[in-house]
C-alpha positions in Angstrom: -0.2 0.1 -0.1 2.9 2.4 0.7 4.6 1.6 -2.0 1.7 2.7 -4.3 1.4 5.9 -2.5 4.5 6.5 -3.0 4.3 5.7 -6.5 1.2 7.9 -7.1 2.5 11.2 -5.5 5.6 10.5 -7.1 3.8 10.1 -10.9 1.7 13.3 -10.0 4.1 15.2 -9.2 6.2 14.8 -12.1 3.3 14.6 -14.1 2.7 18.3 -12.9 5.9 19.0 -13.7 6.0 18.0 -17.0 2.3 19.4 -18.2 3.3 22.8 -16.4 6.9 22.4 -18.3 5.7 21.4 -21.7 2.0 22.3 -21.9 0.5 25.1 -19.9 3.7 27.8 -20.3 4.2 27.4 -23.9 0.4 27.5 -24.4 -0.3 30.8 -22.2 3.4 32.4 -24.5 1.4 32.1 -27.8 -2.2 33.0 -26.9 -1.6 35.6 -24.4 1.0 38.7 -24.5 4.3 38.3 -23.2 3.5 40.3 -19.9 0.1 38.8 -19.0 1.7 35.1 -19.9 4.8 35.8 -17.8 2.2 36.7 -15.1 0.2 33.9 -15.0 3.4 31.7 -15.6 4.7 33.4 -12.5 1.8 32.4 -10.9 1.5 28.3 -11.6 4.9 28.0 -11.2 4.6 29.3 -7.8 2.1 26.5 -7.2 4.0 24.0 -8.5 6.7 24.8 -6.6 4.7 24.4 -3.2 3.7 21.1 -4.7 6.5 19.9 -5.3 7.8 20.9 -1.8 4.7 19.0 -0.4 5.6 15.9 -2.4 9.3 15.9 -1.8 8.6 15.8 2.2 6.3 13.5 1.8 8.2 11.1 -0.7 11.6 11.2 1.8 9.6 10.7 4.9 8.2 7.3 3.6 11.2 6.3 1.5 13.2 6.6 4.9 10.5 4.4 6.5 11.1 1.6 3.8 14.9 1.8 4.2 14.4 1.6 7.6 12.6 -1.3 6.9 15.2 -3.3 5.0 14.0 -2.2 1.9 17.2 -0.7 0.4 15.9 -0.5 -3.0 14.6 3.0 -2.1 18.0 4.3 -0.8 19.0 6.0 -4.6 15.3 6.5 -4.9 15.2 9.2 -2.1 18.4 10.8 -3.6 16.6 11.2 -6.7 13.6 12.7 -4.9 16.2 15.0 -2.9 18.2 16.0 -6.1 14.3 17.5 -7.0 13.6 19.3 -3.6 17.4 20.7 -4.4 15.9 22.1 -7.4 12.6 23.1 -6.3 14.7 25.1 -3.6 17.3 26.9 -5.8 15.0 27.5 -8.7 12.1 28.9 -6.9 12.7 30.1 -3.6 16.3 31.4 -4.5 16.2 32.8 -8.3 12.4 33.7 -8.4 12.6 36.6 -6.0 15.4 38.0 -7.9 13.2 37.7 -11.2 10.0 39.2 -9.5 12.2 42.2 -8.0 13.6 42.8 -11.6 9.4 42.7 -13.0 8.4 44.8 -10.2 10.9 47.5 -10.7 10.2 47.6 -14.5 6.4 48.4 -13.9 6.9 50.5 -11.1 9.6 52.5 -13.9 6.4 52.6 -16.2 8.4 50.1 -18.7 7.8 47.0 -19.9 10.2 44.1 -18.8 11.8 44.1 -22.4 12.0 47.7 -22.0 14.0 47.6 -18.8 17.5 47.8 -18.7 17.8 44.5 -16.1 16.6 42.8 -19.5 19.3 40.7 -19.5 20.0 40.0 -15.6 16.4 38.7 -16.0 17.0 37.0 -18.9 20.5 35.2 -17.4 18.2 34.4 -14.3 15.7 33.2 -16.5 18.4 30.7 -18.6 19.2 29.5 -15.1 16.0 28.9 -13.2 15.0 27.1 -17.3 18.1 24.8 -16.4 17.5 23.7 -13.1 13.6 23.6 -14.1 14.8 20.9 -16.7 17.2 19.2 -14.5 13.9 18.6 -11.9 12.1 17.0 -14.9 14.9 14.8 -15.8 15.1 13.6 -12.4 11.7 13.5 -12.4 11.6 11.2 -15.2 14.1 9.3 -14.0 12.4 8.8 -10.5 9.1 7.2 -12.2 11.2 5.0 -14.7 12.7 3.7 -11.7 9.5 2.8 -9.8 7.9 1.6 -12.8 9.9 -1.5 -12.9 9.2 -4.7 -10.2 8.0 -3.9 -7.0 11.0 -3.5 -4.3 11.7 -6.5 -2.4 12.6 -6.4 1.7 16.2 -7.6 2.0 16.4 -9.3 5.5 18.9 -11.6 5.9 18.0 -15.4 8.0 17.7 -14.8 11.8 18.3 -10.8 11.6 15.7 -8.0 12.2 15.0 -5.6 9.6 16.6 -2.8 11.5 20.4 -4.8 11.5 19.2 -5.4 7.3 18.7 -1.7 7.2 21.9 -0.9 8.8 24.0 -3.5 6.8 22.3 -1.9 3.5 23.6 2.0 4.9 27.3 0.5 4.7 
């Protein structure tokens, strides 16, 4: 049951990442003007960041429980989730405030972002943020790929407890 919950949360998270990055954002920029599309996309990416943090924390907790019970297949899976969480934290919570400040400064100056003197700085930050998002998506695909295999097997040696097996697996 917990394995299925883990898979479901992972697939919902990765599915939302891919849908937002490959479908929603491109459609916004093809239908709306650049400024409106950027504002809507920023709100969608904010929601995605919150979803990502919540999903990552839940997955790490479940993964820790699996590893402690002797299912060593989840050691790598936890690392994949941790890298994805790091991508969310850096990509959204570290870079987005700077991008938003540039956007607000342009609005306060009465210009568009494209006419702002900080447009190159915004472009560089946007490029870094996009690269981090791509890395998160690739790790998400790796996570789903890893989980789509056979159900993980509990490795508990004869006459040993699950706790001892987990300690041995950590070495």
